TORKELUM-543622 format. One record per atom (N, C-alpha, C): residue in three letters; x, y, z; residue number from 1. Coordinates in nm, 2 decimals. Layout:
BEGIN
REC    r    east   north      up    k
REC  ALA       X       Y       Z  NUM
...
END
This chain:
BEGIN
REC    r    east   north      up    k
REC  MET    4.00  -17.35   -7.08    1
REC  MET    4.09  -17.44   -7.00    1
REC  MET    4.21  -17.37   -6.95    1
REC  LYS    4.25  -17.39   -6.83    2
REC  LYS    4.37  -17.33   -6.77    2
REC  LYS    4.49  -17.39   -6.84    2
REC  THR    4.59  -17.30   -6.86    3
REC  THR    4.72  -17.35   -6.92    3
REC  THR    4.84  -17.30   -6.83    3
REC  TRP    4.95  -17.36   -6.86    4
REC  TRP    5.08  -17.33   -6.79    4
REC  TRP    5.18  -17.29   -6.90    4
REC  LYS    5.26  -17.19   -6.87    5
REC  LYS    5.38  -17.17   -6.96    5
REC  LYS    5.49  -17.25   -6.90    5
REC  VAL    5.56  -17.33   -6.98    6
REC  VAL    5.67  -17.41   -6.93    6
REC  VAL    5.79  -17.39   -7.02    6
REC  VAL    5.90  -17.41   -6.96    7
REC  VAL    6.03  -17.41   -7.04    7
REC  VAL    6.07  -17.55   -7.06    7
REC  VAL    6.08  -17.59   -7.18    8
REC  VAL    6.11  -17.73   -7.22    8
REC  VAL    6.26  -17.73   -7.25    8
REC  ALA    6.34  -17.81   -7.18    9
REC  ALA    6.48  -17.82   -7.20    9
REC  ALA    6.52  -17.96   -7.23    9
REC  LYS    6.54  -17.99   -7.36   10
REC  LYS    6.57  -18.12   -7.41   10
REC  LYS    6.72  -18.13   -7.42   10
REC  PRO    6.78  -18.25   -7.40   11
REC  PRO    6.93  -18.27   -7.41   11
REC  PRO    6.98  -18.22   -7.55   11
REC  GLY    7.09  -18.14   -7.54   12
REC  GLY    7.16  -18.09   -7.66   12
REC  GLY    7.08  -17.99   -7.74   12
REC  ARG    6.97  -17.94   -7.69   13
REC  ARG    6.89  -17.84   -7.77   13
REC  ARG    6.87  -17.72   -7.69   13
REC  LYS    6.84  -17.61   -7.76   14
REC  LYS    6.81  -17.48   -7.69   14
REC  LYS    6.68  -17.49   -7.62   14
REC  ALA    6.67  -17.44   -7.50   15
REC  ALA    6.54  -17.44   -7.43   15
REC  ALA    6.43  -17.36   -7.50   15
REC  GLU    6.31  -17.40   -7.49   16
REC  GLU    6.20  -17.33   -7.56   16
REC  GLU    6.08  -17.32   -7.46   16
REC  ILE    6.00  -17.21   -7.48   17
REC  ILE    5.89  -17.19   -7.40   17
REC  ILE    5.76  -17.24   -7.47   17
REC  ARG    5.68  -17.32   -7.40   18
REC  ARG    5.56  -17.37   -7.46   18
REC  ARG    5.44  -17.34   -7.36   18
REC  GLU    5.32  -17.34   -7.41   19
REC  GLU    5.20  -17.33   -7.33   19
REC  GLU    5.13  -17.47   -7.34   19
REC  ILE    5.10  -17.53   -7.23   20
REC  ILE    5.04  -17.66   -7.23   20
REC  ILE    4.92  -17.66   -7.13   20
REC  PRO    4.82  -17.75   -7.15   21
REC  PRO    4.71  -17.76   -7.06   21
REC  PRO    4.76  -17.78   -6.92   21
REC  ALA    4.69  -17.72   -6.82   22
REC  ALA    4.73  -17.74   -6.68   22
REC  ALA    4.68  -17.87   -6.62   22
REC  THR    4.74  -17.98   -6.67   23
REC  THR    4.69  -18.11   -6.63   23
REC  THR    4.81  -18.20   -6.60   23
REC  TYR    4.79  -18.30   -6.52   24
REC  TYR    4.90  -18.40   -6.50   24
REC  TYR    4.93  -18.48   -6.63   24
REC  LYS    4.82  -18.51   -6.71   25
REC  LYS    4.84  -18.58   -6.83   25
REC  LYS    4.94  -18.50   -6.93   25
REC  ALA    4.92  -18.37   -6.94   26
REC  ALA    5.00  -18.29   -7.03   26
REC  ALA    5.15  -18.29   -6.98   26
REC  LEU    5.17  -18.28   -6.85   27
REC  LEU    5.30  -18.28   -6.79   27
REC  LEU    5.37  -18.42   -6.81   27
REC  SER    5.29  -18.52   -6.79   28
REC  SER    5.34  -18.66   -6.81   28
REC  SER    5.38  -18.69   -6.95   28
REC  GLU    5.30  -18.64   -7.05   29
REC  GLU    5.34  -18.66   -7.19   29
REC  GLU    5.46  -18.58   -7.22   29
REC  LEU    5.48  -18.46   -7.16   30
REC  LEU    5.59  -18.38   -7.19   30
REC  LEU    5.72  -18.44   -7.14   30
REC  VAL    5.72  -18.51   -7.03   31
REC  VAL    5.85  -18.57   -6.97   31
REC  VAL    5.86  -18.72   -7.02   31
REC  GLY    5.76  -18.77   -7.08   32
REC  GLY    5.76  -18.91   -7.12   32
REC  GLY    5.75  -19.02   -7.02   32
REC  GLY    5.67  -18.99   -6.91   33
REC  GLY    5.65  -19.08   -6.81   33
REC  GLY    5.59  -19.02   -6.68   33
REC  HIS    5.61  -19.08   -6.57   34
REC  HIS    5.56  -19.03   -6.44   34
REC  HIS    5.64  -18.90   -6.41   34
REC  ILE    5.58  -18.80   -6.35   35
REC  ILE    5.65  -18.68   -6.32   35
REC  ILE    5.71  -18.68   -6.18   35
REC  GLU    5.82  -18.61   -6.17   36
REC  GLU    5.88  -18.59   -6.04   36
REC  GLU    5.90  -18.44   -6.02   36
REC  LEU    5.85  -18.39   -5.91   37
REC  LEU    5.85  -18.25   -5.88   37
REC  LEU    5.97  -18.22   -5.78   37
REC  THR    6.06  -18.13   -5.82   38
REC  THR    6.17  -18.10   -5.73   38
REC  THR    6.12  -17.99   -5.63   38
REC  GLU    6.21  -17.95   -5.55   39
REC  GLU    6.18  -17.83   -5.46   39
REC  GLU    6.15  -17.71   -5.55   39
REC  PRO    6.05  -17.64   -5.51   40
REC  PRO    6.01  -17.52   -5.58   40
REC  PRO    6.13  -17.42   -5.59   40
REC  VAL    6.15  -17.36   -5.71   41
REC  VAL    6.25  -17.26   -5.73   41
REC  VAL    6.20  -17.13   -5.67   41
REC  SER    6.07  -17.10   -5.69   42
REC  SER    6.00  -16.99   -5.63   42
REC  SER    5.86  -17.02   -5.61   42
REC  ASP    5.78  -16.92   -5.57   43
REC  ASP    5.63  -16.95   -5.55   43
REC  ASP    5.56  -17.00   -5.68   43
REC  ASP    5.61  -16.96   -5.79   44
REC  ASP    5.54  -17.00   -5.92   44
REC  ASP    5.63  -17.07   -6.02   44
REC  THR    5.74  -17.13   -5.97   45
REC  THR    5.83  -17.20   -6.06   45
REC  THR    5.88  -17.32   -5.99   45
REC  ALA    5.88  -17.43   -6.06   46
REC  ALA    5.94  -17.56   -6.02   46
REC  ALA    6.01  -17.63   -6.13   46
REC  VAL    6.09  -17.73   -6.10   47
REC  VAL    6.15  -17.81   -6.20   47
REC  VAL    6.08  -17.95   -6.19   47
REC  ILE    6.04  -17.99   -6.31   48
REC  ILE    5.96  -18.12   -6.32   48
REC  ILE    6.04  -18.21   -6.42   48
REC  CYS    6.06  -18.34   -6.39   49
REC  CYS    6.13  -18.43   -6.47   49
REC  CYS    6.06  -18.56   -6.47   49
REC  ASN    6.12  -18.66   -6.55   50
REC  ASN    6.07  -18.79   -6.55   50
REC  ASN    6.12  -18.86   -6.43   50
REC  GLU    6.03  -18.91   -6.35   51
REC  GLU    6.06  -18.98   -6.22   51
REC  GLU    6.16  -19.09   -6.24   51
REC  GLU    6.15  -19.17   -6.35   52
REC  GLU    6.24  -19.28   -6.37   52
REC  GLU    6.35  -19.26   -6.47   52
REC  GLY    6.38  -19.13   -6.49   53
REC  GLY    6.48  -19.09   -6.59   53
REC  GLY    6.62  -19.16   -6.57   53
REC  LYS    6.67  -19.17   -6.45   54
REC  LYS    6.80  -19.23   -6.43   54
REC  LYS    6.79  -19.38   -6.45   54
REC  LEU    6.68  -19.44   -6.40   55
REC  LEU    6.66  -19.59   -6.41   55
REC  LEU    6.65  -19.63   -6.56   55
REC  LEU    6.59  -19.54   -6.64   56
REC  LEU    6.57  -19.57   -6.78   56
REC  LEU    6.69  -19.53   -6.86   56
REC  GLY    6.79  -19.47   -6.80   57
REC  GLY    6.91  -19.43   -6.87   57
REC  GLY    6.89  -19.31   -6.96   57
REC  LEU    6.79  -19.23   -6.93   58
REC  LEU    6.77  -19.11   -7.01   58
REC  LEU    6.89  -19.01   -7.00   58
REC  GLU    6.92  -18.95   -7.10   59
REC  GLU    7.03  -18.85   -7.10   59
REC  GLU    6.99  -18.73   -7.02   59
REC  PRO    7.08  -18.68   -6.93   60
REC  PRO    7.05  -18.56   -6.86   60
REC  PRO    7.05  -18.44   -6.95   60
REC  ASN    6.96  -18.35   -6.92   61
REC  ASN    6.95  -18.23   -7.01   61
REC  ASN    7.01  -18.10   -6.96   61
REC  ARG    7.01  -18.09   -6.82   62
REC  ARG    7.06  -17.97   -6.76   62
REC  ARG    7.11  -18.00   -6.62   62
REC  GLY    7.22  -17.94   -6.58   63
REC  GLY    7.26  -17.96   -6.44   63
REC  GLY    7.21  -17.84   -6.35   63
REC  LEU    7.17  -17.87   -6.23   64
REC  LEU    7.12  -17.77   -6.14   64
REC  LEU    7.22  -17.75   -6.03   64
END
């Protein structure tokens, strides 16, 4: 199975690198809901977050 290396940045914690299955389900579980993809940072890097994070009142974890 194909995997992705991801940087997980949780509020108030040090960022960590994980390897997850290359699936929508794995990304969705990681962010705790529907995913939102921002503009790509580079050809192989993007920022992905919970699409409803602000509506749900989730704590921001990093400023961009």
